[in-house]
Structure formats: C-alpha cells, structure tokens
N, CA, C and O atoms as CSV, one atom per row, in Angstrom:
chain,resi,resn,atom,element,x,y,z
A,1,ALA,N,N,33.397,-17.957,14.413
A,1,ALA,CA,C,32.048,-17.460,14.620
A,1,ALA,C,C,31.084,-18.613,14.925
A,1,ALA,O,O,30.175,-18.478,15.745
A,2,LEU,N,N,31.295,-19.724,14.264
A,2,LEU,CA,C,30.417,-20.872,14.493
A,2,LEU,C,C,30.588,-21.408,15.907
A,2,LEU,O,O,29.616,-21.820,16.540
A,3,ALA,N,N,31.826,-21.404,16.405
A,3,ALA,CA,C,32.077,-21.884,17.760
A,3,ALA,C,C,31.384,-20.999,18.789
A,3,ALA,O,O,30.841,-21.494,19.777
A,4,VAL,N,N,31.405,-19.687,18.553
A,4,VAL,CA,C,30.721,-18.759,19.470
A,4,VAL,C,C,29.226,-19.012,19.424
A,4,VAL,O,O,28.560,-19.044,20.459
A,5,HIS,N,N,28.707,-19.189,18.232
A,5,HIS,CA,C,27.274,-19.463,18.077
A,5,HIS,C,C,26.887,-20.742,18.825
A,5,HIS,O,O,25.884,-20.778,19.538
A,6,ASP,N,N,27.688,-21.775,18.651
A,6,ASP,CA,C,27.412,-23.052,19.338
A,6,ASP,C,C,27.485,-22.897,20.861
A,6,ASP,O,O,26.676,-23.473,21.588
A,7,ALA,N,N,28.458,-22.117,21.335
A,7,ALA,CA,C,28.603,-21.904,22.783
A,7,ALA,C,C,27.398,-21.146,23.333
A,7,ALA,O,O,26.889,-21.477,24.404
A,8,LEU,N,N,26.950,-20.143,22.611
A,8,LEU,CA,C,25.777,-19.380,23.063
A,8,LEU,C,C,24.531,-20.260,23.080
A,8,LEU,O,O,23.725,-20.189,24.008
A,9,ASN,N,N,24.380,-21.078,22.063
A,9,ASN,CA,C,23.229,-21.998,22.038
A,9,ASN,C,C,23.287,-22.970,23.211
A,9,ASN,O,O,22.257,-23.289,23.805
A,10,SER,N,N,24.466,-23.433,23.539
A,10,SER,CA,C,24.624,-24.346,24.662
A,10,SER,C,C,24.234,-23.665,25.975
A,10,SER,O,O,23.547,-24.255,26.808
A,11,LEU,N,N,24.677,-22.420,26.150
A,11,LEU,CA,C,24.304,-21.660,27.351
A,11,LEU,C,C,22.805,-21.417,27.403
A,11,LEU,O,O,22.184,-21.538,28.459
A,12,PHE,N,N,22.226,-21.074,26.258
A,12,PHE,CA,C,20.784,-20.836,26.198
A,12,PHE,C,C,20.017,-22.089,26.610
A,12,PHE,O,O,19.044,-22.016,27.360
A,13,ASP,N,N,20.463,-23.227,26.116
A,13,ASP,CA,C,19.791,-24.494,26.431
A,13,ASP,C,C,19.827,-24.811,27.928
A,13,ASP,O,O,18.977,-25.550,28.425
A,14,LYS,N,N,20.795,-24.261,28.637
A,14,LYS,CA,C,20.918,-24.513,30.078
A,14,LYS,C,C,20.033,-23.595,30.916
A,14,LYS,O,O,19.868,-23.814,32.116
A,15,LEU,N,N,19.463,-22.564,30.285
A,15,LEU,CA,C,18.569,-21.663,31.021
A,15,LEU,C,C,17.268,-22.374,31.355
A,15,LEU,O,O,16.846,-23.268,30.622
A,16,PRO,N,N,16.617,-21.985,32.469
A,16,PRO,CA,C,15.282,-22.528,32.774
A,16,PRO,C,C,14.298,-22.150,31.647
A,16,PRO,O,O,14.485,-21.148,30.956
A,17,ALA,N,N,13.283,-22.947,31.485
A,17,ALA,CA,C,12.310,-22.760,30.399
A,17,ALA,C,C,11.684,-21.370,30.422
A,17,ALA,O,O,11.461,-20.774,29.369
A,18,GLU,N,N,11.395,-20.846,31.625
A,18,GLU,CA,C,10.761,-19.518,31.717
A,18,GLU,C,C,11.691,-18.440,31.169
A,18,GLU,O,O,11.249,-17.523,30.477
A,19,GLN,N,N,12.979,-18.553,31.481
A,19,GLN,CA,C,13.936,-17.563,30.992
A,19,GLN,C,C,14.135,-17.692,29.478
A,19,GLN,O,O,14.299,-16.691,28.780
A,20,GLN,N,N,14.119,-18.905,28.989
A,20,GLN,CA,C,14.223,-19.100,27.537
A,20,GLN,C,C,13.033,-18.457,26.831
A,20,GLN,O,O,13.189,-17.776,25.817
A,21,GLU,N,N,11.853,-18.681,27.378
A,21,GLU,CA,C,10.643,-18.121,26.779
A,21,GLU,C,C,10.673,-16.595,26.816
A,21,GLU,O,O,10.314,-15.940,25.838
A,22,ALA,N,N,11.097,-16.035,27.938
A,22,ALA,CA,C,11.195,-14.573,28.057
A,22,ALA,C,C,12.198,-14.024,27.045
A,22,ALA,O,O,11.962,-12.986,26.426
A,23,TRP,N,N,13.312,-14.724,26.881
A,23,TRP,CA,C,14.349,-14.304,25.941
A,23,TRP,C,C,13.799,-14.313,24.505
A,23,TRP,O,O,14.024,-13.371,23.745
A,24,VAL,N,N,13.095,-15.358,24.150
A,24,VAL,CA,C,12.532,-15.479,22.803
A,24,VAL,C,C,11.505,-14.382,22.550
A,24,VAL,O,O,11.482,-13.790,21.471
A,25,LYS,N,N,10.654,-14.108,23.539
A,25,LYS,CA,C,9.651,-13.045,23.388
A,25,LYS,C,C,10.317,-11.686,23.215
A,25,LYS,O,O,9.903,-10.893,22.369
A,26,GLN,N,N,11.345,-11.416,24.012
A,26,GLN,CA,C,12.051,-10.140,23.919
A,26,GLN,C,C,12.713,-9.986,22.544
A,26,GLN,O,O,12.685,-8.908,21.952
A,27,LYS,N,N,13.294,-11.052,22.057
A,27,LYS,CA,C,13.938,-11.012,20.738
A,27,LYS,C,C,12.901,-10.740,19.649
A,27,LYS,O,O,13.176,-9.996,18.707
A,28,ALA,N,N,11.717,-11.334,19.767
A,28,ALA,CA,C,10.648,-11.099,18.790
A,28,ALA,C,C,10.184,-9.647,18.841
A,28,ALA,O,O,9.937,-9.035,17.802
A,29,ARG,N,N,10.066,-9.091,20.054
A,29,ARG,CA,C,9.673,-7.679,20.185
A,29,ARG,C,C,10.710,-6.757,19.550
A,29,ARG,O,O,10.363,-5.788,18.875
A,30,LEU,N,N,11.960,-7.066,19.769
A,30,LEU,CA,C,13.027,-6.244,19.190
A,30,LEU,C,C,13.028,-6.316,17.670
A,30,LEU,O,O,13.248,-5.307,16.999
A,31,ARG,N,N,12.785,-7.494,17.128
A,31,ARG,CA,C,12.696,-7.618,15.664
A,31,ARG,C,C,11.534,-6.799,15.120
A,31,ARG,O,O,11.665,-6.123,14.100
A,32,GLU,N,N,10.396,-6.862,15.806
A,32,GLU,CA,C,9.231,-6.092,15.366
A,32,GLU,C,C,9.527,-4.593,15.425
A,32,GLU,O,O,9.189,-3.855,14.500
A,33,GLN,N,N,10.149,-4.151,16.498
A,33,GLN,CA,C,10.502,-2.735,16.624
A,33,GLN,C,C,11.498,-2.314,15.541
A,33,GLN,O,O,11.440,-1.195,15.032
A,34,THR,N,N,12.397,-3.212,15.201
A,34,THR,CA,C,13.359,-2.925,14.141
A,34,THR,C,C,12.652,-2.725,12.809
A,34,THR,O,O,12.978,-1.802,12.064
A,35,GLU,N,N,11.694,-3.577,12.510
A,35,GLU,CA,C,10.951,-3.453,11.252
A,35,GLU,C,C,10.138,-2.162,11.215
A,35,GLU,O,O,10.062,-1.509,10.175
A,36,VAL,N,N,9.534,-1.793,12.334
A,36,VAL,CA,C,8.786,-0.529,12.406
A,36,VAL,C,C,9.737,0.644,12.179
A,36,VAL,O,O,9.405,1.587,11.461
A,37,ALA,N,N,10.909,0.585,12.785
A,37,ALA,CA,C,11.903,1.653,12.621
A,37,ALA,C,C,12.356,1.753,11.168
A,37,ALA,O,O,12.506,2.855,10.639
A,38,LYS,N,N,12.572,0.617,10.523
A,38,LYS,CA,C,12.961,0.631,9.110
A,38,LYS,C,C,11.896,1.323,8.263
A,38,LYS,O,O,12.222,2.140,7.401
A,39,ALA,N,N,10.626,1.001,8.504
A,39,ALA,CA,C,9.537,1.605,7.738
A,39,ALA,C,C,9.482,3.117,7.965
A,39,ALA,O,O,9.264,3.879,7.023
A,40,LYS,N,N,9.677,3.547,9.206
A,40,LYS,CA,C,9.671,4.981,9.498
A,40,LYS,C,C,10.825,5.695,8.813
A,40,LYS,O,O,10.658,6.791,8.277
A,41,ILE,N,N,11.990,5.070,8.832
A,41,ILE,CA,C,13.156,5.674,8.182
A,41,ILE,C,C,12.926,5.787,6.681
A,41,ILE,O,O,13.279,6.798,6.073
A,42,LEU,N,N,12.343,4.769,6.087
A,42,LEU,CA,C,12.049,4.836,4.659
A,42,LEU,C,C,11.090,5.982,4.358
A,42,LEU,O,O,11.282,6.710,3.384
A,43,ASP,N,N,10.061,6.149,5.186
A,43,ASP,CA,C,9.109,7.239,4.980
A,43,ASP,C,C,9.798,8.600,5.108
A,43,ASP,O,O,9.553,9.508,4.314
A,44,MET,N,N,10.655,8.727,6.111
A,44,MET,CA,C,11.334,9.997,6.333
A,44,MET,C,C,12.354,10.296,5.232
A,44,MET,O,O,12.582,11.459,4.901
A,45,SER,N,N,12.960,9.271,4.672
A,45,SER,CA,C,14.000,9.480,3.669
A,45,SER,C,C,13.441,9.643,2.258
A,45,SER,O,O,14.188,9.969,1.336
A,46,ASP,N,N,12.154,9.424,2.078
A,46,ASP,CA,C,11.553,9.477,0.748
A,46,ASP,C,C,11.825,10.793,0.016
A,46,ASP,O,O,12.198,10.750,-1.156
A,47,PRO,N,N,11.656,11.968,0.650
A,47,PRO,CA,C,11.941,13.216,-0.070
A,47,PRO,C,C,13.418,13.338,-0.476
A,47,PRO,O,O,13.724,13.878,-1.539
A,48,VAL,N,N,14.310,12.849,0.347
A,48,VAL,CA,C,15.736,12.903,0.018
A,48,VAL,C,C,16.025,12.005,-1.187
A,48,VAL,O,O,16.749,12.394,-2.103
A,49,VAL,N,N,15.458,10.820,-1.174
A,49,VAL,CA,C,15.641,9.896,-2.293
A,49,VAL,C,C,15.072,10.505,-3.572
A,49,VAL,O,O,15.679,10.388,-4.637
A,50,ASP,N,N,13.915,11.152,-3.477
A,50,ASP,CA,C,13.330,11.794,-4.652
A,50,ASP,C,C,14.259,12.860,-5.223
A,50,ASP,O,O,14.433,12.947,-6.438
A,51,ARG,N,N,14.858,13.676,-4.344
A,51,ARG,CA,C,15.787,14.710,-4.830
A,51,ARG,C,C,17.010,14.081,-5.491
A,51,ARG,O,O,17.475,14.566,-6.523
A,52,LEU,N,N,17.527,13.017,-4.910
A,52,LEU,CA,C,18.678,12.337,-5.511
A,52,LEU,C,C,18.327,11.755,-6.880
A,52,LEU,O,O,19.121,11.834,-7.818
A,53,LEU,N,N,17.144,11.175,-6.986
A,53,LEU,CA,C,16.731,10.616,-8.269
A,53,LEU,C,C,16.504,11.712,-9.304
A,53,LEU,O,O,16.785,11.508,-10.485
A,54,ASP,N,N,15.998,12.874,-8.879
A,54,ASP,CA,C,15.851,14.008,-9.800
A,54,ASP,C,C,17.219,14.453,-10.322
A,54,ASP,O,O,17.371,14.761,-11.505
A,55,LYS,N,N,18.210,14.484,-9.431
A,55,LYS,CA,C,19.569,14.847,-9.846
A,55,LYS,C,C,20.140,13.796,-10.799
A,55,LYS,O,O,20.841,14.131,-11.753
A,56,LEU,N,N,19.838,12.535,-10.535
A,56,LEU,CA,C,20.291,11.467,-11.415
A,56,LEU,C,C,19.714,11.641,-12.813
A,56,LEU,O,O,20.429,11.476,-13.802
A,57,LEU,N,N,18.434,11.970,-12.906
A,57,LEU,CA,C,17.810,12.207,-14.210
A,57,LEU,C,C,18.482,13.379,-14.911
A,57,LEU,O,O,18.794,13.292,-16.099
A,58,ALA,N,N,18.708,14.477,-14.189
A,58,ALA,CA,C,19.350,15.649,-14.793
A,58,ALA,C,C,20.751,15.294,-15.299
A,58,ALA,O,O,21.154,15.731,-16.377
A,59,THR,N,N,21.482,14.509,-14.527
A,59,THR,CA,C,22.827,14.090,-14.933
A,59,THR,C,C,22.767,13.193,-16.168
A,59,THR,O,O,23.578,13.329,-17.084
A,60,ALA,N,N,21.798,12.275,-16.184
A,60,ALA,CA,C,21.641,11.381,-17.338
A,60,ALA,C,C,21.299,12.181,-18.589
A,60,ALA,O,O,21.831,11.907,-19.665
A,61,LYS,N,N,20.419,13.163,-18.456
A,61,LYS,CA,C,20.056,14.004,-19.607
A,61,LYS,C,C,21.260,14.802,-20.097
A,61,LYS,O,O,21.506,14.895,-21.300
A,62,LYS,N,N,22.001,15.374,-19.162
A,62,LYS,CA,C,23.171,16.164,-19.536
A,62,LYS,C,C,24.205,15.292,-20.238
A,62,LYS,O,O,24.818,15.705,-21.222
A,63,SER,N,N,24.388,14.083,-19.721
A,63,SER,CA,C,25.345,13.165,-20.322
A,63,SER,C,C,24.901,12.738,-21.718
A,63,SER,O,O,25.716,12.649,-22.637
A,64,ALA,N,N,23.614,12.476,-21.869
A,64,ALA,CA,C,23.102,11.984,-23.147
A,64,ALA,C,C,23.008,13.084,-24.199
A,64,ALA,O,O,23.098,12.807,-25.396
A,65,THR,N,N,22.831,14.313,-23.768
A,65,THR,CA,C,22.604,15.407,-24.733
A,65,THR,C,C,23.730,16.431,-24.742
A,65,THR,O,O,23.657,17.404,-25.494
A,66,GLY,N,N,24.759,16.247,-23.939
A,66,GLY,CA,C,25.797,17.262,-23.796
A,66,GLY,C,C,26.895,17.228,-24.836
A,66,GLY,O,O,27.767,18.097,-24.823
A,67,GLU,N,N,26.888,16.281,-25.717
A,67,GLU,CA,C,27.911,16.191,-26.750
A,67,GLU,C,C,27.765,17.369,-27.722
A,67,GLU,O,O,26.701,17.547,-28.315
A,68,PRO,N,N,28.812,18.165,-27.889
A,68,PRO,CA,C,28.696,19.355,-28.752
A,68,PRO,C,C,28.367,19.018,-30.201
A,68,PRO,O,O,27.690,19.800,-30.868
A,69,ASP,N,N,28.820,17.889,-30.701
A,69,ASP,CA,C,28.567,17.538,-32.109
A,69,ASP,C,C,27.224,16.841,-32.310
A,69,ASP,O,O,26.872,16.495,-33.438
A,70,LEU,N,N,26.470,16.630,-31.233
A,70,LEU,CA,C,25.181,15.941,-31.322
A,70,LEU,C,C,24.147,16.882,-31.946
A,70,LEU,O,O,23.949,17.993,-31.456
A,71,PRO,N,N,23.497,16.449,-33.011
A,71,PRO,CA,C,22.443,17.302,-33.590
A,71,PRO,C,C,21.339,17.578,-32.558
A,71,PRO,O,O,21.008,16.709,-31.751
A,72,GLY,N,N,20.787,18.765,-32.591
A,72,GLY,CA,C,19.762,19.166,-31.631
A,72,GLY,C,C,18.567,18.239,-31.612
A,72,GLY,O,O,18.029,17.943,-30.545
A,73,TRP,N,N,18.147,17.778,-32.771
A,73,TRP,CA,C,16.972,16.912,-32.820
A,73,TRP,C,C,17.236,15.577,-32.125
A,73,TRP,O,O,16.326,15.001,-31.529
A,74,VAL,N,N,18.479,15.079,-32.196
A,74,VAL,CA,C,18.819,13.830,-31.518
A,74,VAL,C,C,18.796,14.045,-30.004
A,74,VAL,O,O,18.292,13.201,-29.263
A,75,GLY,N,N,19.334,15.160,-29.552
A,75,GLY,CA,C,19.321,15.478,-28.132
A,75,GLY,C,C,17.900,15.584,-27.594
A,75,GLY,O,O,17.613,15.128,-26.487
A,76,ARG,N,N,17.012,16.190,-28.382
A,76,ARG,CA,C,15.613,16.308,-27.945
A,76,ARG,C,C,14.946,14.925,-27.848
A,76,ARG,O,O,14.143,14.675,-26.949
A,77,ILE,N,N,15.291,14.037,-28.786
A,77,ILE,CA,C,14.746,12.676,-28.736
A,77,ILE,C,C,15.266,11.955,-27.495
A,77,ILE,O,O,14.493,11.319,-26.778
A,78,TYR,N,N,16.574,12.050,-27.237
A,78,TYR,CA,C,17.135,11.439,-26.023
A,78,TYR,C,C,16.409,11.943,-24.783
A,78,TYR,O,O,16.033,11.167,-23.904
A,79,SER,N,N,16.222,13.249,-24.731
A,79,SER,CA,C,15.573,13.851,-23.565
A,79,SER,C,C,14.144,13.341,-23.408
A,79,SER,O,O,13.708,13.041,-22.296
A,80,ARG,N,N,13.421,13.244,-24.509
A,80,ARG,CA,C,12.037,12.747,-24.448
A,80,ARG,C,C,11.989,11.274,-24.037
A,80,ARG,O,O,11.116,10.862,-23.274
A,81,VAL,N,N,12.937,10.488,-24.551
A,81,VAL,CA,C,12.981,9.072,-24.182
A,81,VAL,C,C,13.242,8.939,-22.678
A,81,VAL,O,O,12.576,8.165,-21.990
A,82,LEU,N,N,14.226,9.708,-22.174
A,82,LEU,CA,C,14.501,9.659,-20.734
A,82,LEU,C,C,13.276,10.090,-19.931
A,82,LEU,O,O,12.943,9.464,-18.925
A,83,ASP,N,N,12.606,11.154,-20.370
A,83,ASP,CA,C,11.391,11.591,-19.668
A,83,ASP,C,C,10.314,10.510,-19.707
A,83,ASP,O,O,9.564,10.338,-18.746
A,84,GLY,N,N,10.241,9.791,-20.813
A,84,GLY,CA,C,9.218,8.760,-20.955
A,84,GLY,C,C,9.455,7.540,-20.081
A,84,GLY,O,O,8.513,6.968,-19.533
A,85,ILE,N,N,10.715,7.144,-19.953
A,85,ILE,CA,C,10.998,5.936,-19.176
A,85,ILE,C,C,11.273,6.244,-17.707
A,85,ILE,O,O,11.263,5.341,-16.871
A,86,TRP,N,N,11.519,7.513,-17.390
A,86,TRP,CA,C,11.951,7.846,-16.033
A,86,TRP,C,C,10.975,7.435,-14.930
A,86,TRP,O,O,11.425,6.945,-13.894
A,87,PRO,N,N,9.660,7.611,-15.101
A,87,PRO,CA,C,8.765,7.170,-14.017
A,87,PRO,C,C,8.947,5.691,-13.654
A,87,PRO,O,O,8.916,5.329,-12.477
A,88,ASP,N,N,9.136,4.845,-14.661
A,88,ASP,CA,C,9.342,3.419,-14.393
A,88,ASP,C,C,10.704,3.171,-13.757
A,88,ASP,O,O,10.828,2.361,-12.838
A,89,VAL,N,N,11.722,3.866,-14.247
A,89,VAL,CA,C,13.067,3.719,-13.682
A,89,VAL,C,C,13.055,4.161,-12.222
A,89,VAL,O,O,13.606,3.483,-11.356
A,90,ARG,N,N,12.422,5.308,-11.957
A,90,ARG,CA,C,12.330,5.832,-10.581
A,90,ARG,C,C,11.647,4.820,-9.669
A,90,ARG,O,O,12.119,4.544,-8.566
A,91,MET,N,N,10.539,4.275,-10.138
A,91,MET,CA,C,9.778,3.321,-9.326
A,91,MET,C,C,10.619,2.071,-9.029
A,91,MET,O,O,10.628,1.580,-7.900
A,92,GLU,N,N,11.319,1.567,-10.039
A,92,GLU,CA,C,12.141,0.373,-9.845
A,92,GLU,C,C,13.310,0.643,-8.907
A,92,GLU,O,O,13.624,-0.190,-8.056
A,93,LEU,N,N,13.956,1.795,-9.051
A,93,LEU,CA,C,15.072,2.128,-8.160
A,93,LEU,C,C,14.608,2.258,-6.717
A,93,LEU,O,O,15.250,1.738,-5.804
A,94,LYS,N,N,13.494,2.951,-6.510
A,94,LYS,CA,C,12.984,3.121,-5.147
A,94,LYS,C,C,12.539,1.786,-4.550
A,94,LYS,O,O,12.789,1.509,-3.377
A,95,ALA,N,N,11.885,0.971,-5.358
A,95,ALA,CA,C,11.444,-0.339,-4.862
A,95,ALA,C,C,12.651,-1.204,-4.505
A,95,ALA,O,O,12.629,-1.920,-3.504
A,96,GLY,N,N,13.690,-1.140,-5.312
A,96,GLY,CA,C,14.898,-1.909,-5.022
A,96,GLY,C,C,15.571,-1.455,-3.738
A,96,GLY,O,O,15.996,-2.281,-2.930
A,97,MET,N,N,15.670,-0.140,-3.546
A,97,MET,CA,C,16.285,0.385,-2.324
A,97,MET,C,C,15.452,0.019,-1.102
A,97,MET,O,O,15.992,-0.395,-0.076
A,98,GLN,N,N,14.145,0.173,-1.214
A,98,GLN,CA,C,13.271,-0.166,-0.091
A,98,GLN,C,C,13.364,-1.652,0.238
A,98,GLN,O,O,13.397,-2.036,1.407
A,99,GLY,N,N,13.405,-2.476,-0.791
A,99,GLY,CA,C,13.518,-3.913,-0.569
A,99,GLY,C,C,14.810,-4.275,0.141
A,99,GLY,O,O,14.818,-5.136,1.020
A,100,MET,N,N,15.912,-3.617,-0.238
A,100,MET,CA,C,17.190,-3.894,0.418
A,100,MET,C,C,17.141,-3.510,1.888
A,100,MET,O,O,17.655,-4.237,2.738
A,101,VAL,N,N,16.523,-2.365,2.195
A,101,VAL,CA,C,16.436,-1.938,3.593
A,101,VAL,C,C,15.548,-2.884,4.392
A,101,VAL,O,O,15.900,-3.284,5.501
A,102,LEU,N,N,14.405,-3.237,3.831
A,102,LEU,CA,C,13.472,-4.086,4.572
A,102,LEU,C,C,13.993,-5.520,4.722
A,102,LEU,O,O,13.656,-6.201,5.690
A,103,ARG,N,N,14.804,-5.976,3.780
A,103,ARG,CA,C,15.354,-7.335,3.884
A,103,ARG,C,C,16.594,-7.383,4.754
A,103,ARG,O,O,17.016,-8.462,5.173
A,104,SER,N,N,17.189,-6.222,5.035
A,104,SER,CA,C,18.418,-6.222,5.837
A,104,SER,C,C,18.114,-6.774,7.215
A,104,SER,O,O,17.022,-6.592,7.755
A,105,LYS,N,N,19.096,-7.445,7.765
A,105,LYS,CA,C,18.925,-8.076,9.073
A,105,LYS,C,C,19.824,-7.377,10.070
A,105,LYS,O,O,20.844,-6.786,9.715
A,106,GLY,N,N,19.427,-7.459,11.311
A,106,GLY,CA,C,20.245,-6.907,12.390
A,106,GLY,C,C,21.448,-7.787,12.642
A,106,GLY,O,O,21.582,-8.850,12.036
A,107,ASP,N,N,22.304,-7.363,13.514
A,107,ASP,CA,C,23.521,-8.111,13.833
A,107,ASP,C,C,23.232,-9.457,14.455
A,107,ASP,O,O,24.045,-10.375,14.353
A,108,ASP,N,N,22.063,-9.592,15.111
A,108,ASP,CA,C,21.773,-10.845,15.831
A,108,ASP,C,C,21.028,-11.854,14.981
A,108,ASP,O,O,20.765,-12.961,15.450
A,109,ALA,N,N,20.679,-11.519,13.755
A,109,ALA,CA,C,19.865,-12.432,12.960
A,109,ALA,C,C,20.677,-13.534,12.332
A,109,ALA,O,O,20.127,-14.383,11.631
C-alpha cells in the first residue's frame, strides 16, 4: 500500500501546477460534501436510533427485573434506577455513535 501511495504522489508531482491545484480543490469539495452527507444521514437516522435505544432500555429492565426469585421491591428499585440514569446513558451512546460517524474517513483519506 505504501508503494502505491508513493507512486501516486510521484505522478501527482509530475502534473502541471494548474492541474495539481484543480485536483486539490476538487478533493476539498468532495470532503466537504462527504461531511454534509454524514450530518444529513445522522439527522435522518435519529428516530431509528431512538427506537433502538428504547428497545435497549426495555431489554435492560427485563434482564434486571426478570428473575423470578427477585423480590418485587428490588425489581422496582432496579427499574427506577435505570429510568433515572437512562437519559444520560442515551445521550452518551448517541454522542459516541455520532462522533464515530463524523470522525470516519473516506477511502481516500
């Protein structure tokens, strides 16, 4: 991969200055368009992510309170604790996913 990269750089260096400049500008435009597309995809996927996180909470509650020998009062406490921390957990999970998408690079980066 490094040899291919070096060969491409060598070819690029042999281009006239105007073509190099045009190439650099086009690459910058494509990167900008990629970032705009990522932001749009995140906005469009937000309701889907919310539904998945709601299912995750329901699964966590069922797992924490589904033990047949668990006293009812303990299950209610577990459920309240999950409800109490869930807004922060949801925010952190969504921020982490968004950060991963926005930090991801294209094949040419």
